C-alpha positions in Angstrom: -16.7 10.2 -9.9 -15.5 6.6 -9.0 -13.9 5.7 -5.7 -11.6 2.7 -5.8 -10.4 1.4 -2.5 -7.6 -1.1 -2.4 -9.4 -4.3 -1.2 -8.2 -7.9 -0.8 -11.7 -9.4 -0.3 -11.4 -12.8 -1.8 -14.2 -14.8 -3.5 -13.3 -18.4 -3.2 -15.7 -20.7 -5.0 -16.9 -23.8 -3.2 -17.0 -27.0 -5.2 -20.7 -26.9 -5.7 -20.5 -23.3 -6.9 -17.7 -23.8 -9.5 -18.5 -24.8 -13.0 -15.4 -24.9 -15.2 -17.5 -24.4 -18.3 -18.4 -21.0 -16.9 -14.8 -19.8 -16.9 -14.0 -17.1 -19.5 -10.7 -15.6 -20.5 -10.2 -12.3 -18.7 -10.2 -9.2 -20.8 -7.0 -8.9 -22.7 -6.4 -5.3 -21.4 -6.3 -6.7 -17.8 -4.0 -9.6 -18.7 -1.5 -7.4 -20.5 -1.5 -4.7 -17.8 -1.1 -7.3 -15.0 1.7 -9.0 -16.7 3.4 -5.7 -17.3 3.0 -4.4 -13.8 4.3 -7.5 -12.1 6.8 -8.3 -14.9 5.6 -11.8 -15.4 3.5 -13.9 -17.8 1.6 -15.8 -15.1 -1.6 -13.8 -15.8 -1.8 -15.0 -19.4 -4.1 -17.8 -18.2 -6.2 -15.5 -16.1 -9.9 -16.3 -16.2 -13.1 -14.9 -14.7 -16.1 -16.8 -13.5 -19.6 -15.8 -12.3 -20.5 -18.0 -9.3 -23.8 -19.8 -9.4 -24.8 -18.5 -5.9 -25.6 -15.0 -7.0 -25.1 -12.3 -9.6 -22.3 -9.8 -9.2 -20.0 -12.4 -7.8 -17.4 -12.4 -10.5 -14.2 -14.0 -9.3 -10.7 -14.3 -10.8 -9.2 -17.7 -11.3 -5.9 -18.8 -12.8 -5.9 -21.7 -15.2 -3.1 -24.2 -14.6 -1.5 -26.4 -17.2 -3.1 -29.7 -16.0 -5.2 -32.4 -17.4 -8.0 -32.4 -16.4 -8.0 -28.6 -16.2 -7.6 -27.2 -12.7 -7.6 -23.6 -11.3 -6.2 -21.5 -8.6 -8.8 -19.3 -6.9 -8.4 -15.8 -5.5 -7.0 -17.1 -2.3 -3.8 -18.0 -4.1 -3.2 -14.5 -5.3 -1.1 -12.2 -3.1 -2.6 -9.1 -1.5 -0.9 -6.9 -4.0 -1.9 -9.0 -7.0 -5.5 -9.2 -6.1 -5.8 -5.4 -5.3 -4.2 -4.6 -8.7 -6.4 -7.0 -10.6 -9.6 -5.5 -9.1 -8.3 -2.0 -9.8 -7.5 -2.9 -13.5 -11.0 -4.3 -13.9 -12.6 -1.1 -12.6 -10.3 1.1 -14.7 -11.3 -0.8 -17.8 -15.0 -0.3 -17.2 -14.8 3.4 -16.1 -16.4 6.0 -18.4 -14.2 8.6 -20.2 -13.8 11.9 -18.5 -14.3 10.4 -15.1 -12.5 11.3 -11.8 -11.0 8.3 -10.1 -9.8 8.3 -6.5 -7.6 5.4 -5.5 -6.9 4.8 -1.9 -3.4 3.6 -0.9 -2.0 3.0 -4.4 1.1 1.2 -3.1 -0.9 -1.4 -1.1 1.4 -4.4 -0.6 3.3 -3.7 -3.8 7.0 -4.0 -4.5 8.5 -0.5 -5.4 9.0 -1.6 -9.1 5.4 -2.7 -9.3 4.3 0.6 -7.8 6.1 2.5 -10.5 4.7 0.3 -13.2 1.1 0.8 -11.9 1.7 4.6 -11.7 2.8 4.6 -15.4 -0.2 2.5 -16.3 -2.6 5.0 -14.6 -0.9 7.9 -16.4 -1.4 6.2 -19.7 -5.0 5.4 -19.0 -5.6 9.0 -17.9 -4.3 10.2 -21.3 -6.3 7.7 -23.3 -9.6 8.1 -21.5 -9.3 11.7 -20.3 -9.3 10.7 -16.7 -8.5 12.7 -13.6 -6.8 10.3 -11.2 -6.2 11.2 -7.6 -4.4 8.7 -5.3 -3.2 8.8 -1.7 0.2 7.5 -0.8 2.9 7.6 1.9 5.6 6.0 -0.2 8.7 7.8 -1.0 9.2 6.0 -4.3 6.0 7.4 -5.8 6.6 10.9 -4.5 10.1 11.0 -6.1 8.7 9.8 -9.4 5.5 11.8 -9.9 5.7 15.3 -11.5 6.2 17.8 -8.7 3.3 20.0 -9.9 0.9 17.1 -9.3 1.8 16.6 -5.6 -0.8 17.7 -3.1 0.3 17.5 0.5 -2.5 17.8 3.1 -1.1 19.8 5.9 -3.0 19.7 9.3 -2.6 22.9 11.2 -2.5 23.3 15.0 -6.2 24.2 15.0 -7.1 21.0 13.2 -7.8 22.5 9.9 -6.5 20.7 6.8 -4.8 22.9 4.1 -3.7 21.6 0.7 -0.1 22.4 -0.3 -0.3 22.1 -4.1 2.8 21.5 -6.2 5.2 21.1 -3.3 8.7 19.7 -3.7 9.0 15.9 -2.9 11.4 16.6 -0.1 8.8 18.7 1.7 6.2 16.0 1.5 8.7 13.2 2.4 10.0 15.2 5.4 6.5 15.7 6.8 5.5 12.1 6.2 8.7 11.0 8.1 7.8 13.3 11.0 4.3 11.8 11.1 5.7 8.2 11.2 7.9 9.2 14.1 4.9 10.3 16.1 2.8 7.2 15.5 1.6 5.3 18.6 3.0 2.0 19.9 -0.5 0.5 19.9 -3.3 1.3 17.5 -6.7 -0.2 18.3 -9.7 -0.1 15.9 -13.2 -0.1 17.5 -16.7 0.3 16.3 -17.8 3.7 17.6 -17.1 6.6 19.9 -18.5 4.9 23.0 -16.2 2.0 22.6 -13.3 4.4 22.0 -13.9 6.4 25.2 -14.6 3.5 27.4 -11.5 1.6 26.1 -9.3 4.6 26.6 -10.6 5.1 30.2 -9.9 1.5 31.1 -6.5 1.6 29.5 -5.5 4.3 32.0 -6.0 1.9 34.9 -4.3 -1.0 33.0 -1.3 1.2 32.4 -1.1 2.4 36.0 -0.9 -1.2 37.2 1.3 -2.6 34.5 3.9 0.1 34.1 5.7 1.6 37.1 7.5 4.2 35.1 5.8 6.5 32.6 8.7 6.1 30.2 7.9 2.4 29.8 4.2 3.0 29.1 3.3 2.3 25.4 1.5 5.1 23.7 -2.0 4.2 22.4 -4.4 5.5 19.8 -8.0 4.2 19.5 -9.9 4.9 16.3 -13.6 4.3 15.7 -14.2 2.9 12.3 -17.9 1.9 12.0 -19.7 -1.5 11.9 -17.7 -4.5 13.0 -17.4 -5.7 9.4 -15.8 -2.4 8.5 -13.5 -2.6 11.5 -12.2 -6.0 10.4 -11.8 -4.9 6.8 -9.9 -1.8 7.9 -7.6 -3.8 10.1 -6.9 -6.3 7.3 -6.1 -3.5 4.9 -4.2 -1.2 7.2 -1.8 -3.8 8.5 0.5 -3.4 5.4 0.3 0.4 5.5 1.7 1.4 8.8 5.3 0.6 9.9 5.8 -2.8 11.4 6.7 -1.4 14.8 3.1 -0.1 15.2 1.0 -2.9 16.8 -2.5 -2.9 15.2 -5.4 -4.6 16.9 -9.1 -4.4 17.1 -11.5 -4.6 20.0 -15.1 -5.5 19.1 -18.2 -5.2 21.2 -19.3 -8.3 23.1 -22.4 -8.8 21.0 -20.3 -9.5 17.9 -18.8 -12.6 19.6 -22.0 -13.8 21.3 -24.5 -13.0 18.5 -23.2 -12.0 15.2 -20.5 -14.7 14.7 -22.9 -17.4 15.9 -25.5 -16.2 13.4 -22.9 -16.3 10.6 -22.0 -19.9 11.4 -25.6 -21.0 11.4 -26.2 -19.2 8.1 -22.9 -20.6 6.6 -21.7 -17.1 5.7 -18.2 -18.3 4.7 -16.9 -15.0 3.3 -17.2 -13.0 6.5 -16.2 -16.0 8.7 -13.0 -16.4 6.6 -12.2 -12.7 7.1 -12.6 -13.1 10.9 -10.4 -16.2 10.8 -7.7 -14.4 8.8 -7.6 -11.6 11.4 -8.4 -13.8 14.5 -5.1 -13.3 16.3 -5.5 -9.5 16.2 -9.2 -9.5 17.3 -10.2 -9.0 21.0 -13.6 -8.5 22.5 -14.8 -6.0 25.1 -16.4 -7.7 28.2 -19.6 -5.8 27.4 -21.4 -3.9 24.6 -20.5 -0.2 25.5 -24.0 1.4 26.0 -25.4 -1.8 27.6 -22.4 -2.2 29.9 -22.6 1.4 31.3 -26.4 1.5 31.6 -26.5 -1.9 33.4 -23.8 -0.7 35.8 -25.5 2.6 36.5 -28.8 0.8 37.1 -27.1 -1.4 39.7 -25.2 1.6 41.3 -27.4 4.6 40.6 -26.8 6.5 43.9 -23.0 6.1 43.7 -22.9 6.9 40.0 -25.1 10.0 40.4 -22.9 11.2 43.3 -19.8 10.9 41.1 -21.5 12.8 38.2 -22.5 15.6 40.6 -19.0 15.8 41.8 -17.6 15.8 38.3 -19.8 18.7 37.1 -20.0 20.4 40.5 -23.8 20.4 40.5 -25.8 18.8 43.3 -29.1 19.2 41.4 -28.3 16.6 38.8 -30.8 13.7 38.8 -30.3 10.6 36.6 -32.7 8.0 38.1 -35.5 9.1 35.8 -33.5 8.1 32.7 -31.9 4.9 34.0 -35.2 3.5 35.4 -36.5 3.3 31.8 -34.0 0.5 31.1 -35.6 -3.0 31.0 -33.0 -5.5 32.3 -35.1 -8.4 31.0 -34.4 -7.4 27.4 -31.7 -9.1 25.4 -30.1 -8.9 22.0 -30.8 -6.0 19.7 -33.8 -4.6 21.7 -31.6 -4.4 24.7 -28.9 -2.5 22.8 -31.4 -0.1 21.3 -32.9 0.6 24.7 -29.4 1.3 26.2 -28.4 3.5 23.3 -31.6 5.5 23.7 -31.1 6.0 27.4 -27.5 7.1 27.0 -28.4 9.5 24.3 -31.1 11.1 26.5 -28.9 11.1 29.5 -26.0 12.8 27.6 -28.3 15.4 26.2 -29.7 16.1 29.7 -26.2 16.6 31.1 -25.0 18.7 28.2 -27.9 21.1 28.5 -28.0 21.2 32.3 -24.3 21.7 32.8 -23.7 23.7 29.6 -20.9 21.3 28.8 -20.0 20.1 25.3 -21.2 16.7 24.5 -17.7 15.3 23.9 -16.7 16.3 27.4 -19.8 14.8 28.9 -19.1 11.5 27.2 -15.5 11.5 28.4 -16.5 12.1 32.0 -19.2 9.4 31.9 -16.7 6.9 30.5 -14.1 7.8 33.1 -16.6 7.5 36.0 -17.7 4.2 34.7 -14.2 2.9 34.4 -13.2 4.2 37.8 -16.2 2.6 39.6 -16.2 -0.7 37.7 -12.4 -1.3 37.5 -12.6 -4.0 40.2 -15.3 -5.7 38.4 -13.7 -5.7 34.9 -10.0 -5.6 36.0 -9.2 -9.2 34.9 -10.9 -8.7 31.6 -9.0 -5.6 30.6 -5.6 -6.8 32.0 -6.0 -9.8 29.8 -7.3 -7.7 26.8 -4.5 -5.1 26.8 -1.8 -7.5 27.9 -2.7 -9.9 25.1 -2.5 -7.1 22.6 0.9 -5.9 23.7 2.3 -9.5 24.1 1.1 -10.6 20.6 2.4 -7.4 19.1 6.0 -8.1 20.1 8.3 -8.9 17.2 
């Protein structure tokens, strides 16, 4: 099985990496398919080149009719063009009888190009005996594909997902439209569940101060994605998927700004820095790294925090000092983060077992207590963070 995700990661050769003698004409199958899908002949001069700085760094370039010969690098391709070119390259190399899963087939494509790409995949499926599964929210594709091949994933009230196989296009379209109507006003992508819970807790205080009437309060959804690189990639890709009225931002942990980015600059990691620069206006940073922020605060306010935990769980026998005292405030960087994560894991397990409360509930309560007690300390940070997101999101 081969998973093909629509990606617009661009490889842009630096002058010292680019050797025009290394440029080779792209496979004719890719050239023909690209020209057909986009109804053009611009890809007739498509070339590929392996960069000198490493194997596996094959980039697309477009030869221009100039003397001496010059090229356009991948940064000159549109998002849709680049995604399709990479998809065509993977399809060409895939083994017969493979199963292929394509994520967001319509990514940044004009409806006519969507249909052309769909027909190309159908042809390749016949030629190479492929099973092709692709996800989509686009009406054009749903109306075109054979009804028997539509699989609508229906989420029940209990959270279970049930496939509805062979449904009519109108059924799928109607449900998709309903889903879009229920989308939040602000979507924030974060690294993990701790960041999600803390950010949501602080948003409650922001909203209470910012909006006098509940009807004027923007709805919010916070989604944990994974590592910060994955968060940025997800933001970059998903911006063209959701409706324009949905504001999409990301809030990264403080250590990304203070440590990771500085390290990338020192090591001249241009690819990831370019991605950050591309998404810069939609990136914000928490005033702390989640686990470190909460552990440091508890250590400074142990008696008060313990009292609030006892009140929340209605248990005066709860003791947390033994866990918090293990934190070494003199640590920094990764050792500090690892220590804080270990302490929070142990503290959460202790509260889960002692109070017979689900872990998710324990984490939510700890996050809310932290936000409540530290709001005065971090108020200006979060008023600026959320305010900036909503201001920049205005059309």
